[in-house]
N, C-alpha and C positions, 0 to 999 in steps of 0.2 A: 504495499502500500503506499509505504515512503516512497517511492520512485514515480507516485503520480505527483508529487511535488516539483514546484517548479526548475527545471532543468536549466533553460538558456537563455536565452538576452534574457533583462530584466524588462518586467512589463507588469506596472504595478497594480492593477486588477487581478493577474494573474498572481500574484506575490502576496496580495494581502490575502487572497484564500488558501494560500499554501501556509502561512504563517498557521492562519487557524485550524488548516491538517497536522503540521506537524504539532500542535497543543493538543492537538485531541488524541494524538496518536501515540501522546505523553511523550514526544521527545522536546521540551523546553528549549534545551543548547541548542537542536536546529534551527530552534523558530528564531533565536537571538541572531543568531550565525547567518541567517538570512536578512532580519532586520538591518543586522549593521551592510552589510551587501547591498541592498537595495537603496540606504543612506549613502554609502558609500560612490552608489552610479547616481543613481533619479535623484537626489538632493543636488549634486553637482550640474554645471555644464557640460551640453555634451560635448566629442571630442571634434566634432565636424563644422562647429557654427562660427568661429574663431572666439570665444570666449570662455574662460577658464575658471577654476574652480567652484567654490559651493555656489549657488541660487543666491540673490539678493537677501540680506538678511541674516541667512544660516551659518551655520559656525559648525563644530566638532562639537562644542557644547551643547548644540542648539540645532539640531541638523534639520526641523522640519520648518523651523521660521520662515522659511523662503518658497512654504510649499515642497510637493513633488510633480517633477516630470512624469506625465504616462510614460514614455516607452518608448513611441512610437518607431519605424524605422527611418522615415524622413526629417531631415529640419523642417521647424516650424514656419509660414509661408511669411517671408519678411515685411515688412512693411511697405505697399506700396502696391506688391503683386498683387493680380487678378484672385480671383477667389476663385474652386474650384470644389466643387462640392463631390465631388469623389476621390477628387486626391486629399483635400483634406481628412479623409480616414485614415490615410498613412502618414500623418503628419503629425508632429510631437507639438508639446504644449500641458497644458495642464485643463483635465478633467474636476471637476466638484463632486460627483458623484465618484471616480476613482479616489479620490483625497478622502472622503468618507470608508470608502473599505480599509484604506489602510487608516484612519483614527479610531476605528474599530480592530482592526486586527492589533494594532498599536496597546489599547486597554484589555486587553487579552491575553497582551501578554505582562501586562504590567507596568507599560510604560507611558501609563498616565499623563505625565507632565510634557512628555513629547505628543502626547495626543491632543492636548488643550492646548497646548503653543500653535498645533496644526489646523485646528479646529477654530482658531480664533483669528489667525491669518490667510485662513479659507472665508472666512464670515466676511474680513475687512475686504475681501478681492472681489469676490464673486458677489454679492448681494450689493445691488443699486437700489435703493428706495425700497418698491412696493413686488421687484424683480428681481431677475436672477440672470446673469450669464451662461453659457453651458461651456463655452470654452475661451480658455485665457492663452497667453503668450507665456512663455518660460517663465520669464521674468514678472510676471502677472500684471502690465501695464497696458496690454493692449489687448480687447475682444477679437478673438480669432472665428468665433462663432457668436453671435451676441443675443440667438433666440434662447428663451428657458426651456432648460430640460424640464420635461413634466412632472416626473417622481425626483428633481432635486432636493424641492423645500422639505419635502421628508424624507428623505435619507437626511438630510441636518440635522432636521428637529430628533429622531429618532437616535443619532448616532451621538450629537451633543448631550441631550438628554440624558445618556450611561453616563458619560464623565461626571453630572452629579457637579462640577465647578460652576460657581457662585458667579464668577466672573461670567461664563455662558449665556447667563438668563435672558439676560436684552438678545441675544442671538438666537434662541429658543423664541421668545416668544415676536421675533422677525419671521423666525420661517413659520410661525402659527396662523401670522395676520393674513404669509401670500397663501397660506392651503386652502384658509378660509374664504380668500377671494377667491380660489380655486372654481372651475364646475366639475367634473367628474375626474376622477384617476383611473377610474376603467381603460382594460387595455387588450390588445388582443394579441398583443406579442408575446409570446412562451417568458425571456429573460423580464421582459416590463413587469409581466404578471407574476413570476417569482417576485422579484422584489418588492411588488406590492404584499404578497402573501408574509416574505419576511419580516417586513416591516410591521402588519397586522401582530407578528408573533412577538415582537419588541415591544410592541406597546404595554400599558396597561389596560385589563378588560375594563374597568373601571371608567377610561377614558374616552368620551364620545366619537373623538378621532379615531376612535378602533375597532366602531359599527361602521364607520363610514368607507373606512379603507377596507375591511371586509366585506360589504357589501358592493364595492367598486372592483375588489375582485371574482369575488364570487360574479357578478353581472361576465366581466374577464373571461372566463372560465365555461359561461357557454357558449361563446366566440372564437376561441382559440384554436386552433388548426393548424395541425402538426403536419405542413407537406413542403415546408423546405426544408425540412432534417439539416439544420444546422446545430451538431451536438452542443456544444454550450449556451445556445439560448434554450433549447429544449432542458437541459440537465438546470439551468439554471429556476427553470418552472419543477424541475423533481425536487432542488432544494427548498423552494418555496412551500411546496405542498407535506411535505417533512417535519417543517416545522412546526404547520399548524396541525398534524395528524390528529391530535386530541379535538380539533373543531367539526362538533358532530352535524353542522351543517356544511360540512366540506367532503360526507360521508360517500356519496356518490361518485365523485372525484378520487380515492381512494388511492386504486388503483392503477392509475395513468402515472405516476411516480416510479412504480416498478417497471410497469409497460415501457416508458422511456428509459431506464435505464437497461433492461433487456435487451433494447432495442441497438442499443451503443456498445455494451459489452459482445452484442455479438456482427455485429457491423465492423464496428470500427473506425481508423479517420485516416488521412493520413496531409490533412490540411488544418493549423489553427494547434496543432499538437499540445502544445501547451497549457495552453486556456482551456480544451478539450479535456486533458487528462486530470486538471486540476476542480475542476467541475462535476466530473465526475466521481474522481476521490470524496468530494464534500457531500455528495450525493448520497454515495455509500457512507460513507461515515457519520452520519444522520439519518 
């Protein structure tokens, strides 16, 4: 099972799940080594863009104070370059919803000070009044994709609440205001739907937001179609279903997680190997 942890180049989403997998496997030393490797790589500038050293604001003592790069293969879009929607997927930068995954991983590993520092910097950079920015430049100074991620405010609220840091209370309140102003959070995308289920699982049942998130997730489950056959997206849904396995309202969908896992254990993959491996490991461990 440990072989499912991230093996190749650093990629923040994959590494965040891998840290949690190591902890679930009872390997805290491996989790700490991976955290250190991520900070040596993604908390520093790329080697191919002319800048060197730590991201602005970060240091050896405060490795998360400048955020963390995504780890995409291409350099970020330079100021003045034309926006290419297809190419942007492969360009580096910073994503808020990846930072929240790393915040959660650091918190689980006992590195709450670093997690809190990252949370504060991410809020400062990504939240613009009553909305958020989906993707920023590596130095957090320029929007690369200015639209708001549909579930970014929810990801922020859930991750920041877990830290129980008084300094983050204004950020949590801001996330809640943004969520309250949003319409439905439902989605038919398997990965997004899995994220909704995980968020619901991490919310207190007494919080009215739990019922809203679960209700939107249930609506999404009625529309979800597993026809794209992208492993990591489908496995994200399986992870979400596992996270709320004790919720009676999900009983009719209980077998779907096993169906997804069985399909991909049988079919395997030749692309997106690291992220597929780590998502399968996470699903099987839960």
